[in-house]
C-alpha positions in Angstrom: 15.5 -75.6 -64.6 14.0 -72.4 -65.9 16.1 -70.4 -62.6 19.7 -72.3 -63.8 22.1 -69.4 -63.7 19.7 -66.2 -62.7 21.7 -64.6 -59.7 20.6 -64.3 -56.4 18.1 -67.2 -56.5 19.6 -69.1 -53.5 16.9 -71.4 -51.4 17.1 -70.3 -48.3 18.4 -72.5 -45.4 15.8 -74.3 -43.5 14.5 -72.9 -39.9 16.6 -73.9 -36.8 14.5 -76.3 -35.1 13.9 -75.4 -31.2 16.5 -77.9 -29.5 15.0 -81.1 -27.6 16.2 -81.6 -24.0 16.8 -85.1 -23.1 14.7 -85.6 -20.4 14.3 -89.2 -18.5 12.5 -90.7 -15.9 12.4 -93.8 -13.6 11.1 -94.9 -10.5 13.2 -94.8 -7.5 12.3 -95.4 -3.8 13.6 -92.4 -1.6 13.6 -94.6 1.7 17.0 -96.3 0.6 20.1 -93.9 2.0 21.9 -94.4 -1.3 19.0 -93.4 -3.8 18.8 -90.2 -2.0 22.6 -89.9 -1.8 22.7 -90.5 -5.5 19.9 -88.2 -6.2 21.3 -85.2 -3.8 24.4 -85.4 -6.4 22.5 -85.2 -9.2 20.6 -82.1 -7.9 24.1 -80.5 -6.9 25.5 -81.7 -10.4 22.7 -79.6 -12.0 20.9 -82.5 -13.9 18.0 -83.5 -11.7 14.5 -82.4 -12.6 12.7 -82.0 -9.1 9.0 -81.9 -10.0 7.5 -81.4 -6.6 9.5 -79.1 -4.2 8.9 -81.9 -1.2 10.9 -83.9 -3.0 13.8 -82.1 -2.3 13.0 -82.0 1.3 12.8 -86.0 1.4 16.6 -86.1 0.1 17.6 -84.2 3.1 18.3 -86.2 6.3 18.2 -83.6 8.8 14.8 -82.3 10.7 12.5 -80.6 8.1 11.2 -77.8 10.8 14.5 -77.1 12.1 16.2 -77.2 8.5 13.2 -74.7 7.2 13.8 -72.1 9.9 17.5 -72.1 9.8 17.1 -71.8 5.9 14.7 -68.8 6.1 16.7 -67.5 8.6 19.8 -67.2 6.0 17.9 -65.9 3.3 16.7 -62.8 5.4 20.0 -62.3 6.4 21.4 -61.9 2.7 19.0 -59.3 2.2 21.0 -57.3 4.5 24.3 -58.1 2.5 22.4 -57.4 -0.9 24.4 -55.2 -3.4 21.4 -53.3 -4.1 21.6 -51.2 -1.2 18.8 -48.6 0.3 20.0 -45.7 -1.6 19.9 -47.6 -5.3 16.7 -49.4 -4.3 15.2 -45.4 -3.7 17.1 -44.2 -6.7 15.1 -47.0 -8.6 11.5 -46.5 -7.2 12.2 -42.6 -7.7 13.4 -43.2 -11.3 10.0 -45.6 -11.8 7.4 -44.9 -9.4 8.4 -41.1 -9.3 9.8 -38.7 -7.5 6.7 -36.8 -5.6 4.8 -40.2 -5.5 7.6 -41.6 -3.9 8.1 -39.1 -1.3 4.1 -39.5 -0.4 4.8 -43.4 0.7 7.9 -42.7 2.9 7.8 -43.5 6.8 5.9 -40.7 8.9 6.0 -41.3 12.5 3.0 -39.2 13.0 0.9 -41.2 10.3 -1.4 -44.0 12.0 -2.5 -47.3 10.6 -5.4 -46.0 8.3 -3.1 -43.2 6.9 -0.5 -45.2 6.5 -2.3 -47.9 4.5 -3.7 -44.6 2.1 0.0 -43.4 1.5 1.0 -46.8 0.5 -1.7 -48.4 -1.5 -0.8 -46.4 -4.8 2.4 -47.7 -5.1 1.5 -51.3 -4.0 -0.9 -51.2 -6.8 1.4 -49.9 -9.3 4.1 -52.2 -8.6 1.2 -55.2 -8.9 0.8 -53.8 -12.2 4.4 -53.5 -13.5 5.6 -57.2 -11.6 3.0 -58.9 -12.1 2.9 -62.3 -10.7 4.2 -65.1 -12.8 1.9 -68.4 -13.4 3.9 -70.0 -16.3 2.7 -68.8 -19.5 5.0 -69.3 -22.2 7.2 -66.6 -23.5 7.3 -67.4 -27.0 3.7 -67.3 -27.9 2.0 -66.7 -24.6 0.3 -69.6 -24.0 -1.2 -70.3 -20.3 -1.3 -73.9 -20.1 2.2 -75.0 -20.0 3.6 -77.9 -18.7 5.6 -77.8 -15.9 8.9 -80.6 -16.3 10.4 -79.7 -12.7 12.8 -77.3 -11.4 17.0 -77.5 -11.3 19.4 -76.1 -9.5 21.0 -73.0 -10.9 24.8 -73.5 -12.1 27.7 -72.5 -10.6 28.3 -69.4 -12.8 27.1 -67.1 -15.4 24.4 -64.6 -16.0 21.9 -67.6 -13.8 24.4 -68.9 -11.6 24.4 -69.5 -7.9 25.2 -65.8 -7.1 21.7 -64.4 -8.3 19.8 -67.5 -8.5 18.4 -70.1 -6.4 16.8 -72.4 -9.4 15.5 -72.3 -12.4 12.2 -73.9 -13.0 11.2 -75.0 -16.5 8.1 -75.3 -18.6 7.1 -76.9 -22.6 4.6 -75.1 -24.3 2.3 -77.5 -26.4 1.3 -75.0 -28.9 4.5 -73.7 -30.1 7.1 -76.4 -28.8 8.7 -73.5 -27.1 10.4 -74.3 -23.6 10.6 -71.7 -21.2 12.8 -71.0 -18.2 11.9 -69.2 -15.3 15.1 -68.1 -12.9 13.8 -68.1 -9.3 16.4 -65.5 -8.9 18.1 -64.0 -5.2 19.6 -60.8 -6.5 17.0 -57.9 -6.1 18.6 -56.4 -9.5 18.2 -59.8 -11.3 14.3 -59.9 -10.1 14.2 -55.7 -11.2 15.4 -56.2 -14.9 13.5 -59.7 -15.2 10.2 -58.0 -14.1 9.0 -61.5 -13.4 8.4 -62.9 -10.1 5.9 -64.8 -7.5 5.9 -63.9 -3.9 9.3 -65.4 -3.4 11.4 -63.0 -5.0 8.6 -59.6 -4.8 8.3 -60.5 -0.7 11.9 -60.0 -0.4 12.3 -57.4 -2.9 9.8 -55.2 -0.5 11.6 -56.2 2.5 14.7 -54.3 1.2 12.4 -51.7 -0.1 10.5 -51.2 3.0 13.5 -50.5 4.6 14.8 -48.1 1.9 11.6 -46.2 2.5 12.2 -46.0 6.2 10.2 -48.3 7.6 10.9 -51.1 10.2 10.4 -54.4 8.2 10.5 -58.3 8.7 9.9 -61.1 6.6 6.9 -63.4 6.8 6.6 -67.0 5.6 3.6 -68.9 5.6 4.6 -73.0 5.6 1.5 -73.1 3.3 3.5 -71.8 0.1 3.0 -68.3 0.7 5.5 -64.8 1.6 4.9 -61.5 2.4 6.4 -58.7 4.5 5.3 -56.7 7.4 6.4 -53.0 8.7 5.9 -51.3 12.0 3.4 -48.4 12.4 3.4 -46.9 15.7 4.6 -49.8 17.3 2.2 -52.3 15.5 3.4 -54.9 12.8 1.1 -54.0 9.4 1.1 -57.2 6.9 1.8 -56.0 3.5 1.5 -58.5 0.5 2.7 -56.9 -2.8 1.3 -59.5 -4.8 -2.2 -58.6 -4.0 -1.8 -55.1 -3.3 -2.7 -55.6 0.2 -2.0 -53.5 3.3 -3.2 -54.9 6.5 -5.7 -57.0 5.9 -4.2 -60.0 7.5 -7.8 -62.7 7.5 -7.3 -62.5 3.6 -5.6 -65.8 3.5 -8.4 -67.5 5.3 -11.0 -66.2 2.4 -8.5 -67.7 0.2 -9.5 -71.4 2.1 -6.0 -71.5 3.5 -5.3 -73.8 6.5 -2.6 -72.2 8.3 -0.2 -74.5 9.9 3.0 -72.1 10.9 3.6 -68.6 10.1 6.5 -67.1 11.2 8.0 -63.4 10.5 12.1 -62.8 10.6 13.9 -60.1 10.9 17.1 -58.5 12.1 16.1 -58.5 16.1 14.3 -61.7 16.1 11.9 -64.9 15.0 8.6 -65.0 16.1 5.3 -67.3 15.9 2.8 -65.0 14.5 0.3 -67.5 13.2 -2.1 -66.5 15.4 -2.5 -63.2 13.8 -3.4 -64.6 10.3 -5.5 -67.2 11.7 -9.2 -67.6 12.8 -8.9 -70.7 14.5 -6.2 -71.9 16.8 -7.1 -74.7 17.8 -8.0 -76.3 14.2 -4.5 -74.9 13.3 -2.9 -76.9 16.4 -4.5 -80.0 15.2 -2.9 -79.8 11.7 0.4 -79.1 13.2 3.1 -82.2 13.0 4.5 -80.4 16.5 3.4 -79.6 19.9 3.3 -75.9 21.1 6.7 -76.8 23.4 8.6 -78.8 20.2 7.9 -75.5 17.9 9.2 -73.3 20.4 12.3 -75.4 20.7 12.7 -75.0 16.8 12.5 -71.2 17.3 15.1 -71.5 20.3 17.3 -73.0 18.3 16.6 -70.7 15.2 17.2 -67.7 17.7 20.4 -69.4 18.8 21.2 -69.1 15.1 20.8 -65.4 14.5 23.1 -64.5 17.6 25.6 -66.8 15.7 25.4 -69.4 18.0 25.3 -73.3 16.8 22.3 -74.9 15.7 
């Protein structure tokens, strides 16, 4: 052609195509023990996508409530063993939020609940703006309506290994064909660095941050899929939800239409059923529960024994 021999006339290489994961589906009978064993092995190897986290509970042969309580207890203990200690958290919040602003929300025993709320709301609003709740937005084109492919177990090693990451959620964007990975970090440092999280990540961060600010704190788990913290002010436990920038608004969730069953607070000192603090109608709540009050208290006693280092 006419361009033959002209220097620099080289056709650009084709744009690299986004790799397409190979995903297969099949129907299985989870009532069969050998099938559950096979799927547990696939999950441990990082080869199983869980479309719904309730399926993972089905694969476990231990009783659900006892398993959940011990699991949450272990997670709270891990927070006390975090590499990012109170001094490092204070340094981060002072650099990010401001030295003077941080000093205003440090614990002050002379402040009542109303004064503490006034001191804490500014930092809570700042946090919600800087660390918004991640839904499933495409990280390439910003499309909001991605398709959830499921959750896979974190690998044994690497930047997203089990030392820092619980699991990884995967989404596909129908607009640009991009695959977005959302690591569910357990490491406070990685949560801060990523700037992405949900109530699980942010409640853990605030459990540790509350202590760094001088408050006695506990981690509160709602069995209807939400987590937050409480801080003690003049002998009373006050609710803090960092995802909502909320302070001492315990009936907020009833306004959402939440139908509470179990709400449990975990601290260094113990495990406590706090459902009645967040529920407007405990009789209706008991009707929704799958355990009687006596059965639930027995499970809590087992968790308390675990807290003391005894076997469960």
